[in-house]
C-alpha positions as CSV (number, residue, x, y, z in Angstrom):
1,M,-47.9,-17.9,13.0
2,P,-44.5,-16.7,14.2
3,A,-43.6,-13.0,14.0
4,R,-41.8,-12.0,10.9
5,L,-38.5,-10.0,11.2
6,P,-38.4,-6.7,9.3
7,S,-35.8,-6.5,6.4
8,W,-33.7,-4.0,8.2
9,A,-33.1,-6.6,11.0
10,W,-31.9,-9.2,8.5
11,V,-29.6,-6.6,6.8
12,T,-28.2,-5.5,10.1
13,G,-27.6,-9.1,11.2
14,L,-25.9,-10.0,8.0
15,T,-23.7,-6.8,8.0
16,V,-22.6,-7.5,11.6
17,G,-21.8,-11.1,10.7
18,A,-19.8,-10.0,7.6
19,I,-17.8,-7.5,9.6
20,A,-17.0,-10.1,12.3
21,A,-15.9,-12.6,9.6
22,V,-13.6,-10.1,7.9
23,T,-12.1,-9.1,11.3
24,V,-11.4,-12.7,12.1
25,L,-9.8,-13.3,8.7
26,A,-7.7,-10.1,9.0
27,V,-6.4,-11.2,12.4
28,Q,-5.6,-14.7,11.1
29,A,-3.8,-13.2,8.1
30,D,-1.7,-10.9,10.3
31,R,-0.7,-13.9,12.4
32,G,0.0,-16.2,9.5
33,P,3.2,-16.5,7.5
34,Q,4.5,-13.2,6.2
35,P,6.1,-12.5,2.8
36,T,9.9,-12.5,2.7
37,A,12.1,-9.7,1.4
38,T,12.6,-9.7,-2.3
39,S,14.9,-7.9,-4.7
40,A,13.0,-8.9,-7.9
41,K,13.6,-6.7,-10.9
42,P,10.7,-5.4,-13.1
43,S,9.8,-7.9,-15.8
44,A,10.7,-7.3,-19.4
45,S,7.1,-6.6,-20.2
46,V,7.1,-3.5,-18.0
47,P,7.9,-0.3,-20.0
48,A,11.3,1.4,-19.4
49,Q,11.2,3.5,-16.3
50,P,13.5,5.3,-14.0
51,T,15.1,2.7,-11.7
52,P,16.2,3.1,-8.1
53,S,19.8,2.5,-7.2
54,A,21.3,-0.6,-8.6
55,S,22.2,-2.1,-5.2
56,V,19.4,-3.4,-3.0
57,P,19.5,-1.8,0.4
58,A,19.8,-4.6,3.0
59,R,18.5,-2.6,5.9
60,V,15.8,-0.2,6.8
61,P,17.0,3.4,6.6
62,D,18.2,5.1,9.8
63,G,15.8,7.4,11.4
64,S,12.7,5.5,10.2
65,G,11.3,4.9,13.6
66,T,10.7,1.7,15.5
67,G,8.0,-0.9,15.7
68,R,5.6,-2.2,13.1
69,R,5.6,0.2,10.2
70,I,5.8,0.9,6.5
71,V,9.0,2.8,5.5
72,Y,9.1,4.7,2.2
73,S,12.3,6.2,1.0
74,L,11.9,9.0,-1.5
75,D,15.5,8.9,-2.8
76,E,15.7,5.1,-3.1
77,K,12.1,4.7,-4.5
78,R,11.8,1.8,-2.1
79,V,9.4,0.5,0.5
80,W,10.1,-1.7,3.5
81,L,7.4,-3.6,5.5
82,V,8.8,-3.8,9.1
83,D,7.2,-6.0,11.8
84,A,7.0,-5.3,15.5
85,S,10.3,-7.2,16.1
86,E,12.1,-4.9,13.7
87,A,12.5,-7.6,11.0
88,T,12.0,-6.6,7.4
89,R,9.2,-8.7,6.1
90,R,9.5,-7.4,2.5
91,T,11.2,-4.7,0.6
92,F,10.5,-3.6,-3.0
93,T,10.9,-0.7,-5.5
94,V,8.1,1.7,-6.3
95,W,7.3,4.2,-9.0
96,P,6.2,7.5,-7.4
97,G,3.7,10.0,-9.0
98,T,4.5,13.6,-9.5
99,V,3.6,14.7,-6.0
100,S,5.6,13.2,-3.1
101,P,4.9,13.6,0.6
102,D,7.3,15.4,2.8
103,P,9.6,13.3,5.0
104,G,7.8,12.5,8.3
105,T,5.5,10.1,10.1
106,Y,2.0,9.4,8.8
107,T,-0.7,6.9,9.5
108,V,-2.7,4.8,7.0
109,S,-6.0,6.8,7.0
110,S,-8.1,4.8,4.6
111,R,-8.0,2.0,2.1
112,N,-9.9,1.4,-1.2
113,E,-10.0,-2.1,-2.8
114,A,-10.1,-0.7,-6.4
115,T,-10.7,2.4,-8.5
116,T,-9.4,4.3,-11.5
117,G,-6.3,6.3,-10.9
118,S,-6.0,10.0,-11.8
119,D,-4.0,8.9,-14.8
120,G,-6.8,6.7,-16.1
121,V,-5.2,3.4,-15.1
122,Q,-7.3,0.7,-13.2
123,I,-5.7,0.4,-9.8
124,E,-6.2,-1.8,-6.7
125,H,-5.0,-2.1,-3.1
126,I,-5.0,1.7,-2.6
127,I,-3.6,2.7,0.8
128,Y,-4.0,6.4,1.6
129,F,-1.5,7.9,4.0
130,A,-0.7,11.6,3.2
131,A,-1.8,14.7,1.3
132,K,0.3,17.5,-0.2
133,S,-1.0,20.6,-1.9
134,G,-4.4,19.1,-2.2
135,V,-3.2,15.9,-3.7
136,S,-3.8,12.6,-1.9
137,V,-0.8,10.3,-1.7
138,A,-1.4,6.6,-1.7
139,F,0.3,3.3,-2.4
140,S,-1.4,1.2,-5.2
141,N,-0.7,-1.2,-8.0
142,A,-2.1,-1.4,-11.5
143,V,-4.7,-4.2,-11.9
144,D,-2.9,-5.3,-15.1
145,G,0.4,-5.4,-13.2
146,A,2.0,-2.5,-15.2
147,S,3.9,0.2,-13.3
148,P,4.0,3.1,-15.7
149,P,6.2,6.2,-15.0
150,P,4.4,9.4,-14.1
151,A,2.5,10.9,-17.1
152,D,4.2,13.7,-18.9
153,S,0.9,15.6,-19.2
154,G,1.7,17.8,-16.3
155,A,-1.0,16.1,-14.2
156,R,-0.4,16.1,-10.4
157,T,-0.6,12.5,-9.3
158,G,0.1,11.2,-5.8
159,G,0.0,7.5,-6.6
160,V,3.0,5.5,-5.5
161,R,2.8,2.4,-7.8
162,M,4.3,-1.0,-7.3
163,R,4.3,-4.5,-8.8
164,K,1.1,-6.4,-8.3
165,A,2.6,-9.0,-5.8
166,D,4.1,-6.1,-3.8
167,G,0.7,-4.3,-3.8
168,S,-1.0,-7.5,-2.4
169,A,1.7,-7.8,0.3
170,L,1.3,-4.1,1.3
171,W,-2.5,-4.4,1.3
172,A,-2.3,-7.3,3.8
173,F,0.3,-5.4,6.0
174,G,-1.0,-1.8,5.8
175,T,-4.2,-1.7,7.7
176,V,-5.9,1.5,8.8
177,G,-3.8,3.0,11.6
178,T,-0.5,1.5,10.5
179,T,2.5,3.9,10.7
180,V,4.1,5.1,7.5
181,T,7.5,6.7,7.8
182,V,8.7,8.7,4.8
183,V,12.4,9.4,4.7
184,R,14.7,11.0,2.1
């Protein structure tokens, strides 16, 4: 009778295989076709919210660094996904929480597939990149696609919300270690 492998060996083997498969898929996704820039407006079903400037910025803000990065403009309430060749792969508006990071350069420190936001909204594609005054700042989108303005309850929230499609694009682009440049 052949020797039987202990359960920990099976679990370890399956875990290593799963990590390898996810790594291969992530590399393939990063090399595949990238989303293009968009200037889509919020749909009519989204509640009235503060809107960024009416004109869509055509270029990445000056002073936002070089190379592959996520650029977040606090004043324009806009994000750009910039590839290594300095081409903008996508740009979109966002709805910041009540706590914003200071201008500067950060790094995506961790990611979370889904959770409940501090405002009670089910969110997904959470990409953490900064902290200020004890509040974590992260990009995310609501699972139901809504992008509510910050709550008036006085709660301190660091979520930077976006439309669902933009959240999916940012999730594919913003892996751990990706540079995030915050500008005014």
